[in-house]
N, C-alpha and C positions, 0 to 999 in steps of 0.2 A: 310172623312181619315181614318177614322177607319175600312172599306173595302175594303184600300188602304195597311192598314196594314196586313189588315186577307190575301190578296191573296200573297202580301209579303212571308207570313208566309209559306202558302203553297205550294209556286213554291220553296223556299229554303227546306222545309221539303221535297219534290218530287225528288228533285233534290237530296239531300242525302240518300237517299233510292236508289233512282239510282245507283247515284257512290259506294254505298257502295256495292253492286254486283259487279263493276267492277272491273278486274283483266287488268296489264299493257300486257299480252296476247293476251286481247281482238284489243290491236291497231293494229296489224299484220292480222288482220281477216276482211270482209269488217262489213259493222252496219248489224243490222236484217233486216232492209225495204228494202237492197238489193242483189242481186242479181248477180255471177261473168259476166252472161251475160246481164246481165241489158242494157236498152240506157235508158238517160236521157236528156230530153231539156228543157230547159230556157225559157222561152219568158216571157218580159220584160220592163224595161223601167230604165235607168240609166241618172244619176243625179251623175256630177266632176264639176271640177274648170272651168271646158273649159264653161259650159254650165251656169254657175253660172257667170263671167263677160259676157256671151252673153245675158243672161236676164233680166242684167238689161242696156241695155242703153237708153232705156226711151221713151218717145212717139212716134209711127208709127214706132217700132221697135217691133220685137217679136221673139221667140226663142224655138223648139222643140225638147225638150232634146232625145238623142239618144232612140231610138226604139230598144231591142237588143235580136236576139236569138245567142241562144249558145246549141252545143248536145256532146252528151257526152258518152262514150263506155264502161264499165267496161272492166276495162284489169290486168287478174289477172299474177302478174312475178313473176318469179323464184319456187325454190322448195316449199316453203313455199304460194303460191299464195295470193301471197302480193295485196291490193287492191288498185290500183291504175286505175287510168284511162285517155283516151286520147279524144280529140274533136275538135270542130271549134267554130269560133265567129264571126257574120255576125251582120250589126247594121245598124241606117240611122241614124242623125239629123242632123239640120239647122237652121240659124238664117239669119233674115235678116229684109227691109226696105221695111212699105206698104204704103209711102207715095209718092209724086211724084218722077220721075223715082224710082219707085221700085227695090230693088234687093233680092239675095238670096245667100248666102254661103253653100252648102252641105257638108255636110261629113260623106263616108262611109267606119268604119273599119272593116276589117276581119284577121282572124287568126289563128293559133290555139290551144293547149291548152292539158296541161298533169297535173296531180293532184293524191292526195292522198286520200285516204277516212280513216277517224278516226272515228271509234269502241267506241263511249265510251256507251254501254248497255244501252243507250233509244230506245226503241223499234220502234218511225218512226221518227228515227232523223237522218240525214246525214250530218255529219262537214268531211266540207277537206278544203285542202289549193290545190291552183291549180295555175300555171306560163301562161303564155299567152306570143305568139310573135306574132307579126303579123303587118301590115301598115295601114294609114288610108286616103283614097284618099280624098280629096278637088276637088269642081268646083264650078261653078258662073254660075248664070243667071240673067236675066235680065241687064236694065242699069244702072254702076256704073266703077267708075274705074275700077275695081279687072278684065273687060274687058278689059282693056290694055295691063295687064299681058302677057307675052311674054312665059316667063317659068315657069307653074302650077309646073314643076313635082319640083321645091325649093321651096316648099310650104305642096307639101307631103311627109308625116312623119311614118317612122317604128318606134312599138311601143311595150317593152316589159314589160311586171310585176306581181307581186305576186298580188292574189289578197286568202282571206280564203272567206270558204260561210255555209252556211248551208241550208239544203234542210227540210220539217216538212212534213210526210208523210200522210194526214188524210183519206186516204184510198189509196186500192195497189195501183193505176196507175195516182194517181191524189196530188199534196199538192203546200204549198210557198214553196219563195225562197229567198235568198236576199246575197251579196256577197260584200264587202269591202277592200276596198286596193290600188294600185299605179299601174298606166299600159300608165305612158304617163302623167293623171291628178290624182288626187285623187277623185275616185268613189266608188260610194254609187251604186248596180244594187237589184231594188226588183224587184216579178212577179210571175208568177206559175210556178209549177216544174211538166210535163209529164215526168212516164215511161212507159215503155214496153220493 
């Protein structure tokens, strides 16, 4: 317990020192770990309310969380070169039944992203907000009542939402990444970030 208190005090102190050097004008600049020409690749897994529902079905059922890839290109806009970015996203997830008459329901989401970097004066930290718009395709394999559907388009769906995220770079080109928000379902994404 004493270690947790000491670590908490150190983190609060570090944050206070970092924010004391921060100025509101910094919000119009790219974070120190970013340049206006950077590409950023995020690779990880996404857990959302759909996956939680699929994962709780019981014996002989399985669920694979979204494997997600997003890529962003920094895009300075306007005279002040405001720190926006533009990118895309693609993923894969499925759930199914592995008992008699096995079947699987697959999801493939894809879309575009547009976001803004917030500079809080912490050297290795990139905090951002991003909006995403895209589509989620569904398809089915194996023996199931799903195969009798005559109109799969009826369950394919358009998705739009907003996430907040953060990347912590441990080296010039590699770091960790997390996003949380709502894109059709409540979601939490975690993984690795690559910058080049």
